N, CA, C and O of each residue as an XYZ file, in Angstrom:
708
protein
N     -28.650     -1.056     12.479
C     -27.487     -1.454     11.675
C     -27.567     -2.606     10.773
O     -28.728     -2.274     10.535
N     -27.483     -3.167     10.385
C     -27.340     -4.747      9.396
C     -26.908     -5.508     10.062
O     -26.449     -5.242     11.173
N     -26.965     -7.296      9.267
C     -26.564     -7.973     10.559
C     -25.005     -7.885     10.503
O     -24.310     -7.664     11.495
N     -24.553     -8.072      9.304
C     -23.110     -7.961      9.186
C     -22.491     -6.784      9.523
O     -21.789     -7.002     10.510
N     -22.416     -5.613      9.163
C     -22.134     -4.420     10.197
C     -22.065     -4.477     11.569
O     -21.273     -3.814     12.238
N     -22.811     -5.191     11.971
C     -22.735     -4.847     13.569
C     -21.650     -4.883     14.266
O     -20.771     -5.046     13.419
N     -21.118     -4.828     15.379
C     -20.158     -4.706     16.311
C     -19.322     -4.339     15.588
O     -18.255     -4.322     16.203
N     -19.174     -3.910     14.218
C     -17.864     -3.533     13.558
C     -18.332     -1.624     13.681
O     -19.434     -1.096     13.831
N     -16.681     -0.906     13.509
C     -17.089      0.787     13.420
C     -16.463      0.806     12.037
O     -15.521      0.189     11.540
N     -17.322      1.742     11.576
C     -16.819      1.815      9.846
C     -15.683      2.534      9.687
O     -15.311      2.999      8.609
N     -14.802      2.703     11.299
C     -13.985      2.634     11.063
C     -12.663      2.213     10.712
O     -11.590      2.774     10.491
N     -13.288      0.518     10.745
C     -12.292      0.174     10.749
C     -12.262     -0.156      8.699
O     -11.249     -0.509      8.096
N     -13.102     -0.006      8.301
C     -13.320     -0.249      7.161
C     -13.156      0.702      6.026
O     -12.844      0.447      4.863
N     -13.453      1.966      6.644
C     -13.040      3.126      5.742
C     -11.333      3.509      6.263
O     -10.511      4.033      5.511
N     -11.094      3.165      7.513
C      -9.921      3.438      8.123
C      -8.984      2.853      6.937
O      -7.913      3.432      6.757
N      -9.320      1.712      6.089
C      -8.542      1.716      5.286
C      -8.153      3.043      4.107
O      -7.088      3.660      4.111
N      -8.928      3.198      3.454
C      -9.099      3.993      2.758
C      -8.010      5.751      3.244
O      -7.088      6.342      2.681
N      -8.661      5.950      4.309
C      -7.848      7.212      4.678
C      -6.952      6.885      5.507
O      -6.382      7.795      6.107
N      -6.695      5.922      5.688
C      -4.848      5.711      6.377
C      -4.159      5.840      4.688
O      -3.415      6.741      4.302
N      -4.525      4.980      4.091
C      -3.553      4.857      2.584
C      -4.027      5.860      2.141
O      -3.280      5.945      1.166
N      -4.824      6.911      2.036
C      -4.479      8.194      1.098
C      -3.575      9.011      2.317
O      -2.803      9.813      1.791
N      -3.526      9.005      3.153
C      -3.081     10.047      4.424
C      -1.465      9.225      3.443
O      -0.669     10.134      3.207
N      -1.104      8.268      3.078
C       0.321      7.451      3.097
C       0.555      7.821      1.971
O       1.544      8.493      1.678
N      -0.457      7.379      1.038
C       0.125      7.549     -0.414
C       0.067      9.936     -0.620
O      -0.190     10.800     -1.458
N       0.254      9.874     -0.014
C       0.214     12.202      0.241
C       1.597     12.204     -0.091
O       2.091     12.906     -0.974
N       2.490     11.041      0.966
C       3.525     11.226      1.096
C       4.515     11.141      0.003
O       5.492     11.825     -0.302
N       3.679      9.559     -0.737
C       4.250      9.311     -1.838
C       4.354     10.423     -3.115
O       5.311     10.613     -3.866
N       3.420     10.894     -3.102
C       2.580     11.743     -3.696
C       3.782     12.886     -3.995
O       4.356     13.207     -5.036
N       3.893     13.329     -2.673
C       4.442     14.578     -2.618
C       6.172     14.635     -3.004
O       6.945     15.504     -3.407
N       6.278     13.051     -2.594
C       8.073     13.343     -2.553
C       8.673     12.085     -3.845
O       9.591     12.455     -4.578
N       8.352     11.294     -3.948
C       8.298     10.081     -4.344
C       9.071     10.461     -5.776
O      10.273     10.262     -5.949
N       8.056     11.119     -6.906
C       9.075     11.464     -8.140
C      10.343     11.397     -7.645
O      11.018     10.379     -7.497
N      10.792     13.109     -7.264
C      11.363     13.942     -6.862
C      12.807     13.456     -5.970
O      13.953     13.901     -6.030
N      12.383     12.671     -5.376
C      13.529     11.441     -4.226
C      13.410     10.449     -5.208
O      14.404      9.743     -5.043
N      12.939     10.126     -5.874
C      14.139      8.770     -7.215
C      14.933      9.498     -8.278
O      15.969      8.912     -8.590
N      14.722     10.506     -8.837
C      14.922     11.025     -9.300
C      16.565     11.305     -8.811
O      17.585     10.943     -9.397
N      16.430     12.118     -7.468
C      17.867     13.169     -7.145
C      18.206     11.939     -6.631
O      19.305     11.696     -7.131
N      17.736     10.584     -5.573
C      18.520      9.404     -5.480
C      18.955      8.577     -6.074
O      19.683      7.773     -5.491
N      18.708      8.442     -7.386
C      19.074      7.405     -8.109
C      20.379      6.895     -8.860
O      20.546      5.696     -9.085
N      21.441      8.029     -9.296
C      22.680      8.267     -8.970
C      23.776      7.155     -8.105
O      24.671      6.412     -8.507
N      22.932      7.602     -6.035
C      23.943      6.568     -5.365
C      22.826      5.486     -5.930
O      23.189      4.834     -6.909
N      21.940      5.317     -5.581
C      21.068      3.886     -5.888
C      22.004      3.075     -6.775
O      22.931      2.325     -6.469
N      21.557      3.394     -7.834
C      21.989      2.448     -8.385
C      23.725      2.509     -8.525
O      24.067      1.691     -9.379
N      24.847      3.201     -7.966
C      26.124      2.752     -7.072
C      26.103      2.354     -6.331
O      27.251      2.047     -6.011
N      24.748      1.782     -4.980
C      25.462      1.556     -3.997
C      24.703     -0.224     -3.966
O      25.135     -1.085     -3.200
N      23.605     -0.456     -4.901
C      23.518     -1.560     -5.291
C      23.824     -2.273     -6.301
O      23.562     -3.443     -6.022
N      24.278     -2.173     -7.421
C      24.968     -2.970     -8.498
C      24.259     -3.635     -8.887
O      23.835     -3.429    -10.024
N      23.859     -4.589     -8.236
C      23.793     -5.448     -8.523
C      22.344     -5.794     -8.731
O      21.807     -6.865     -9.015
N      21.891     -4.670     -8.526
C      20.464     -5.317     -8.920
C      20.028     -4.599    -10.586
O      20.798     -3.718    -10.968
N      19.099     -4.886    -11.327
C      18.896     -5.956    -12.260
C      18.448     -4.312    -13.270
O      17.592     -3.536    -12.844
N      19.359     -4.018    -14.839
C      19.107     -2.665    -15.208
C      17.854     -2.290    -15.688
O      17.415     -1.192    -16.029
N      17.108     -3.961    -15.635
C      15.050     -3.200    -16.040
C      14.844     -2.401    -15.082
O      14.234     -1.375    -15.381
N      15.357     -2.623    -13.323
C      14.524     -1.824    -12.182
C      14.407     -0.612    -12.646
O      13.318     -0.041    -12.686
N      15.909      0.113    -13.195
C      16.725      1.191    -12.650
C      16.006      2.244    -14.085
O      15.954      3.474    -14.110
N      15.484      1.199    -15.248
C      14.938      1.531    -16.171
C      13.893      2.176    -15.961
O      13.645      3.355    -16.210
N      12.824      0.819    -15.161
C      11.330      1.422    -14.369
C      11.428      2.644    -14.542
O      10.987      3.288    -15.494
N      12.370      3.261    -13.071
C      12.494      4.203    -12.337
C      12.935      5.847    -12.379
O      12.736      6.921    -11.810
N      13.649      5.244    -13.434
C      13.701      6.245    -14.735
C      12.755      6.863    -15.463
O      12.833      8.067    -15.707
N      11.955      6.251    -15.803
C      10.553      6.148    -16.243
C       9.887      6.841    -15.376
O       9.629      7.930    -15.889
N       9.507      6.773    -14.405
C       8.407      7.694    -13.237
C       8.483      9.017    -14.045
O       9.328      9.231    -14.914
N       7.530      9.864    -13.672
C       7.503     11.263    -13.770
C       6.566     11.759    -12.594
O       6.178     10.825    -11.893
N       6.061     13.148    -12.170
C       5.354     12.932    -11.487
C       3.607     12.915    -11.322
O       2.806     12.733    -10.405
N       3.527     13.365    -13.486
C       2.249     12.936    -13.551
C       1.442     11.754    -13.792
O       0.217     11.631    -13.827
N       2.613     10.693    -13.992
C       2.702      9.109    -14.182
C       2.506      8.948    -13.077
O       1.300      9.086    -12.871
N       3.233      8.639    -11.880
C       3.214      8.693    -10.310
C       1.874      9.009     -9.186
O       1.512      8.465     -8.142
N       1.154     10.665    -10.336
C      -0.356     10.807     -9.195
C      -1.205      9.891     -9.909
O      -1.818      9.081     -9.213
N      -1.432      9.838    -11.672
C      -2.345      8.554    -11.429
C      -2.309      7.723    -11.267
O      -3.060      7.514    -10.314
N      -1.846      6.815    -11.597
C      -1.161      5.640    -10.807
C      -1.510      5.427     -9.801
O      -2.307      4.539     -9.497
N      -0.725      6.583     -8.713
C      -2.362      7.005     -6.980
C      -3.758      7.219     -7.533
O      -4.182      6.084     -7.315
N      -4.344      7.585     -7.853
C      -5.594      7.398     -8.648
C      -5.591      6.113     -8.586
O      -5.871      5.692     -7.464
N      -5.366      5.271     -9.422
C      -5.897      4.131    -10.225
C      -5.689      3.241     -8.694
O      -6.697      2.616     -8.361
N      -4.802      3.160     -7.998
C      -4.595      2.639     -6.609
C      -5.402      2.887     -5.999
O      -5.643      2.147     -5.045
N      -6.130      3.915     -6.213
C      -7.176      4.746     -5.118
C      -8.618      3.921     -5.217
O      -9.370      3.491     -4.342
N      -8.687      3.881     -7.168
C     -10.185      2.716     -6.612
C      -9.778      1.169     -5.545
O     -10.210      0.796     -4.454
N      -8.962      0.705     -6.315
C      -8.853     -0.363     -6.007
C      -8.644     -0.290     -4.296
O      -8.908     -1.392     -3.816
N      -8.231      0.741     -3.226
C      -8.516      0.765     -2.057
C      -9.898      0.815     -1.491
O     -10.472      0.162     -0.620
N     -10.327      2.039     -2.454
C     -11.966      2.383     -1.633
C     -13.052      1.215     -2.107
O     -14.047      1.102     -1.392
N     -12.905      0.121     -3.550
C     -13.201     -1.095     -3.241
C     -12.710     -2.002     -1.915
O     -13.531     -2.413     -1.094
N     -11.705     -2.184     -1.839
C     -11.948     -3.252     -0.845
C     -12.054     -2.721      0.310
O     -11.857     -3.427      1.299
N     -12.382     -1.391      0.442
C     -12.749     -0.744      1.940
C     -14.775     -0.747      1.594
O     -15.597     -0.896      2.498
N     -15.000     -0.623      0.666
C     -16.347     -0.931      0.757
C     -16.839     -2.224      0.394
O     -17.849     -2.149     -0.304
N     -16.513     -3.202      0.602
C     -16.647     -4.550      0.012
C     -16.520     -5.108      2.204
O     -16.994     -5.895      3.023
N     -15.524     -3.963      2.068
C     -14.916     -4.653      3.884
C     -16.256     -4.093      4.608
O     -16.667     -4.811      5.520
N     -16.884     -3.094      4.376
C     -17.754     -2.441      5.249
C     -18.982     -3.009      4.485
O     -19.963     -2.809      5.202
N     -19.296     -3.549      3.487
C     -21.021     -3.970      3.395
C     -20.642     -5.556      4.122
O     -21.482     -6.433      4.321
N     -19.973     -5.600      4.270
C     -19.799     -7.083      4.341
C     -19.512     -7.261      6.252
O     -19.717     -8.187      7.036
N     -19.046     -6.093      6.381
C     -18.880     -6.577      8.588
C     -17.526     -6.702      8.373
O     -17.127     -6.195      9.421
N     -16.457     -7.034      7.724
C     -15.068     -6.458      7.770
C     -14.687     -8.286      7.519
O     -13.644     -8.766      7.962
N     -15.680     -9.089      6.783
C     -15.357    -10.401      6.767
C     -15.168    -10.784      5.708
O     -15.300    -11.975      5.426
N     -14.664     -9.506      4.493
C     -14.388    -10.218      3.245
C     -13.389    -10.108      3.357
O     -12.809     -9.290      4.070
N     -12.614    -11.503      2.170
C     -11.002    -11.786      2.132
C     -10.440    -11.149      1.431
O      -9.259    -11.398      1.189
N     -11.112    -10.072      0.842
C     -10.397     -9.276     -0.516
C      -9.847     -7.663      0.467
O      -8.955     -6.844      0.245
N     -11.301     -7.831      2.005
C     -10.962     -6.744      2.454
C      -9.342     -6.534      3.588
O      -8.348     -5.813      3.668
N     -10.095     -7.924      4.402
C      -9.056     -8.224      4.928
C      -7.401     -8.692      3.973
O      -6.421     -8.198      4.529
N      -7.182     -9.233      3.149
C      -6.456     -9.292      2.385
C      -4.985     -7.431      1.655
O      -3.850     -7.299      1.196
N      -6.345     -6.428      2.113
C      -5.965     -5.632      1.533
C      -4.961     -4.936      3.402
O      -3.799     -4.755      3.767
N      -6.146     -4.817      3.908
C      -5.212     -4.448      5.539
C      -3.947     -5.382      5.973
O      -2.983     -5.064      6.671
N      -4.284     -6.811      5.259
C      -2.767     -7.409      5.449
C      -2.076     -7.246      4.239
O      -1.289     -8.181      4.083
N      -2.050     -6.312      3.180
C      -0.774     -5.944      2.320
C      -0.506     -4.728      2.599
O       0.652     -4.312      2.578
N      -1.634     -3.904      2.931
C      -1.083     -3.042      3.461
C      -0.074     -2.446      4.716
O       0.889     -1.740      4.415
N      -0.280     -2.684      5.713
C       0.455     -3.211      6.904
C       2.159     -4.099      6.362
O       3.242     -3.621      6.698
N       2.085     -4.908      5.831
C       2.862     -5.106      5.001
C       3.904     -4.593      4.004
O       5.065     -4.963      3.833
N       3.395     -3.921      3.569
C       4.024     -2.376      2.722
C       4.521     -1.300      3.479
O       5.340     -0.504      3.020
N       4.111     -1.247      4.504
C       4.590     -0.593      5.395
C       6.257     -0.361      6.457
O       6.914      0.519      7.014
N       6.251     -2.111      6.147
C       7.129     -3.037      6.606
C       8.051     -2.469      5.124
O       9.202     -2.080      5.324
N       7.783     -2.458      4.419
C       8.507     -3.228      3.019
C       9.456     -1.225      3.453
O      10.611     -0.858      3.669
N       8.379     -0.677      3.384
C       8.900      0.247      3.521
C       9.862      1.244      4.434
O      10.389      2.336      4.221
N       9.837      0.534      5.302
C      10.936      0.699      6.328
C      12.064      0.070      6.796
O      12.744      0.363      7.780
N      12.243     -1.089      5.763
C      13.049     -2.087      5.262
C      13.777     -0.898      3.815
O      14.921     -0.557      3.517
N      12.550     -0.626      3.306
C      13.845      0.225      2.429
C      14.681      1.741      2.719
O      15.673      2.218      2.168
N      13.820      2.243      3.817
C      14.724      3.157      4.754
C      16.295      2.702      4.996
O      17.416      2.886      4.520
N      15.736      2.107      5.876
C      16.659      0.788      6.505
C      18.440      0.640      5.262
O      19.589      1.053      5.421
N      17.730     -0.172      4.113
C      18.626     -0.593      3.312
C      19.292      0.640      2.981
O      20.505      0.594      2.779
N      18.627      1.829      2.888
C      19.282      3.529      1.786
C      19.974      4.300      2.947
O      20.651      5.317      2.801
N      19.543      3.286      4.833
C      20.011      4.633      5.829
C      19.621      6.010      5.628
O      20.158      7.116      5.684
N      17.980      5.310      5.262
C      18.415      7.092      5.708
C      16.544      7.173      4.414
O      16.276      6.357      3.532
N      15.745      8.316      4.794
C      14.428      8.247      3.858
C      14.668      7.731      2.743
O      15.671      7.780      2.030
N      13.380      7.071      2.587
C      12.753      7.059      1.323
C      11.325      7.376      1.303
O      10.773      7.670      2.364
N      10.630      7.345      0.139
C       8.969      7.877      0.123
C       8.186      7.073      0.586
O       8.155      6.011     -0.036
N       7.021      7.208      2.101
C       6.550      6.538      2.484
C       6.511      5.783      3.968
O       5.684      5.030      4.483
N       8.616      6.687      4.715
C       8.646      5.708      5.410
C       8.176      6.749      6.415
O       8.233      6.164      7.497
N       7.753      7.951      6.614
C       7.604      8.344      7.468
C       5.607      8.237      8.157
O       5.034      7.955      9.209
N       5.431      8.444      7.482
C       3.984      7.513      7.689
C       3.667      6.151      7.542
O       2.485      5.811      7.507
N       4.831      5.100      7.427
C       4.783      3.832      7.049
C       5.300      3.465      9.061
O       5.360      2.250      9.249
N       5.503      3.998      9.880
C       5.444      3.337     11.328
C       3.828      4.516     12.096
O       2.846      4.091     12.704
N       4.077      5.616     11.821
C       2.797      6.278     11.944
C       1.570      6.436     11.812
O       0.885      7.327     12.314
N       1.213      5.521     11.086
C      -0.753      5.273     10.367
C      -0.705      4.324      9.642
O      -1.904      4.048      9.578
N       0.155      3.091      8.605
C       0.483      2.209      7.732
C       0.150      1.076      8.488
O      -0.865      0.381      8.429
N       1.642      0.933      9.570
C       1.811     -0.366     10.525
C      -0.216     -0.597     11.793
O      -1.047     -1.506     11.801
N      -0.138      0.771     12.598
C      -0.447      0.837     13.722
C      -2.370      0.697     12.897
O      -3.352      0.120     13.365
N      -2.265      1.296     11.901
C      -4.067      1.196     11.633
C      -3.974     -1.049     11.302
O      -4.695     -2.021     11.528
N      -2.798     -0.803     10.761
C      -3.025     -2.307     10.317
C      -3.583     -3.188     11.525
O      -4.561     -3.911     11.713
N      -2.451     -2.757     12.262
C      -2.609     -3.637     13.547
C      -3.400     -3.649     14.646
O      -3.331     -4.494     15.539
N      -4.464     -2.349     14.587
C      -5.350     -1.954     14.879
C      -6.760     -2.449     14.523
O      -7.663     -2.832     15.266
N      -6.711     -2.350     13.323
C      -7.693     -2.818     12.343
C      -8.117     -4.689     12.852
O      -9.081     -5.265     13.355
N      -6.959     -5.008     12.427
C      -6.798     -6.638     13.316
C      -7.343     -7.231     14.450
O      -7.793     -8.314     14.824
N      -7.129     -6.101     14.853
C      -7.104     -6.846     16.158
C      -8.985     -5.679     16.450
O      -9.361     -5.409     17.590
N      -9.377     -5.458     15.830
C     -10.833     -5.180     16.472
C     -11.587     -5.884     15.114
O     -12.816     -5.911     15.185
N     -11.080     -6.356     14.101
C     -11.423     -7.699     13.557
C     -11.944     -8.877     14.470
O     -13.014     -9.460     14.644
N     -10.189     -8.960     15.148
C     -10.309     -9.914     15.931
C     -11.413    -10.621     17.018
O     -11.798    -11.773     17.220
N     -11.742     -9.120     17.677
C     -12.530     -9.244     19.685
C     -13.932     -9.007     18.588
O     -14.818     -9.296     19.392
N     -14.903     -8.566     16.885
C     -15.398     -9.021     16.289
C     -15.580    -10.452     15.696
O     -16.625    -10.790     15.140
N     -14.244    -11.470     15.884
C     -14.724    -12.473     15.396
C     -14.389    -12.827     14.310
O     -14.409    -14.018     13.999
N     -13.899    -11.611     13.260
C     -14.120    -11.875     12.427
C     -12.323    -11.833     11.168
O     -12.108    -11.536      9.993
N     -11.534    -12.283     12.256
C     -10.408    -11.795     11.773
C      -9.936    -13.605     11.052
O     -10.128    -14.560     11.804
N      -9.465    -13.816      9.896
C      -8.916    -14.991      9.168
C      -7.804    -14.736      9.346
O      -6.930    -13.871      9.294
N      -8.336    -16.879      9.843
C      -6.867    -17.150     10.507
C      -5.329    -16.170      9.505
O      -5.378    -16.117      8.276
N      -4.259    -15.581     10.209
C      -3.109    -15.110      9.475
C      -1.807    -16.179      9.120
O      -1.041    -15.973     10.061
N      -1.316    -16.981      8.439
C      -0.240    -17.198      8.117
C       0.908    -17.084      7.327
O       0.866    -15.934      6.890
N       1.949    -17.663      6.886
C       2.948    -17.164      5.778
C       2.379    -16.818      4.512
O       2.353    -15.775      3.859
N       1.733    -18.479      4.267
C       0.809    -18.689      3.048
C      -0.088    -17.166      2.881
O      -0.310    -16.740      1.748
N      -0.541    -16.454      4.035
C      -1.325    -15.724      3.123
C      -0.731    -14.043      3.482
O      -1.201    -13.082      2.874
N       0.573    -13.856      4.765
C       1.247    -12.824      3.957
C       2.476    -12.776      3.143
O       3.188    -11.773      3.106
N       2.750    -13.973      2.424
C       2.908    -14.085      1.030
C       2.176    -13.435      0.263
O       2.758    -12.654     -0.489
N       0.996    -13.505      0.197
C      -0.124    -13.619     -1.046
C      -0.507    -12.302     -0.689
O      -0.946    -11.635     -1.626
N      -0.443    -11.624      0.673
C      -0.909    -10.070      0.708
C      -0.046     -9.233     -0.340
O      -0.459     -8.563     -1.287
N       1.430     -9.481      0.138
C       2.526     -9.004     -0.144
C       2.333     -8.885     -2.019
O       2.517     -7.864     -2.682
N       1.867    -10.415     -2.604
C       1.415    -10.314     -3.893
C       0.770    -10.193     -4.773
O       1.058    -10.499     -5.930
N      -1.066     -9.322     -4.051
C      -1.531     -8.725     -3.993
C      -1.248     -7.305     -4.536
O      -1.443     -6.781     -5.632
N      -0.668     -6.833     -3.264
C      -0.317     -5.833     -2.813
C       0.981     -5.687     -4.285
O       1.338     -4.513     -4.381
N       1.411     -6.265     -4.945
C       3.151     -5.925     -5.633
C       1.909     -6.130     -7.251
O       2.236     -5.743     -8.373
N       0.673     -6.743     -6.956
C       0.410     -7.377     -8.329
C      -0.754     -6.009     -8.302
O      -1.241     -6.124     -9.427
N      -1.325     -5.028     -7.774
C      -1.852     -3.238     -7.367
C      -1.192     -3.020     -7.865
O      -1.358     -3.271     -9.058
N      -0.316     -2.595     -7.602
C       0.787     -1.461     -7.680
C       1.813     -1.672     -9.019
O       2.731     -0.903     -9.306
N       1.360     -3.156     -9.927
C       1.500     -2.931    -11.216
C       0.857     -3.093    -11.997
O       1.195     -3.169    -13.178
N      -0.608     -3.225    -11.426
C      -1.479     -2.856    -12.438
C      -1.639     -1.352    -12.665
O      -2.004     -0.867    -13.736
N      -1.286     -0.544    -11.387
C      -1.744      0.633    -11.410
C      -1.200      1.884    -12.264
O      -1.777      2.906    -12.636
N       0.346      1.356    -12.468
C       1.218      2.032    -12.709
C       1.391      1.404    -14.588
O       2.320      1.736    -15.324
N       0.373      0.583    -14.937
C       0.717     -0.466    -16.073
C      -0.598      1.029    -16.693
O      -0.466      1.919    -17.533
N      -1.257      0.811    -16.165
C      -2.883      1.735    -16.031
C      -2.248      3.148    -16.350
O      -2.426      3.544    -17.502
N      -1.543      3.952    -15.505
C      -1.308      5.335    -15.771
C      -0.197      5.776    -16.803
O       0.002      6.876    -17.319
N       0.789      3.988    -17.008
C       1.665      5.180    -18.195
C       0.530      5.035    -19.203
O       0.114      6.113    -19.628
N      -0.087      3.892    -19.699
C      -1.374      3.718    -20.753
C      -1.928      5.457    -20.810
O      -1.554      6.406    -21.499
N      -3.199      5.288    -19.516
C      -3.170      6.797    -19.598
C      -2.867      7.841    -20.163
O      -3.533      8.428    -21.016
N      -0.966      8.399    -19.349
C      -0.623      9.363    -18.947
C      -0.069      9.583    -20.609
O       0.198     10.781    -20.701
N       0.175      8.965    -21.803
C       1.318      8.856    -22.624
C      -0.136      8.626    -23.764
O       0.310      8.255    -24.850
N      -1.062      8.697    -23.786
C      -2.531      8.414    -24.914
C      -2.014     10.081    -25.312
O      -2.621     10.728    -26.166
């Protein structure tokens, strides 16, 4: 075992990819269909939301969404590999873990806002948030966890949002060719 990975199970680093895959399987299975079905009710319920949001949601189809998930898989796999290579010390890996956990909390907030199911809200409390808490605990015990603060949380959410936007941009370009 190399010095960098000593004492840290690959389940911590590659667990990110596994947890993400399970979570995004739920999103692929239910996302675009849920959006199409729920859009009229959401528009009525949240009239102050910008029209740009509704147009973006209307434009999401199953194929494009699935390709976007594939693009995100590349990013998450890279974070997991970097985490494994550095024994969990990588800021990219730790930021991905934090962003993923916060992403799960966003799903729970979305479900609360609509007072019902939203794609991703089942696996968030069962897989996403528990994985992130567990991985951070393992990193802490191994002495590799970077300190958490508000700036890091905001940064993690921003990176997750940017990765999502990039994935959808790539998917739109590939699907519309």
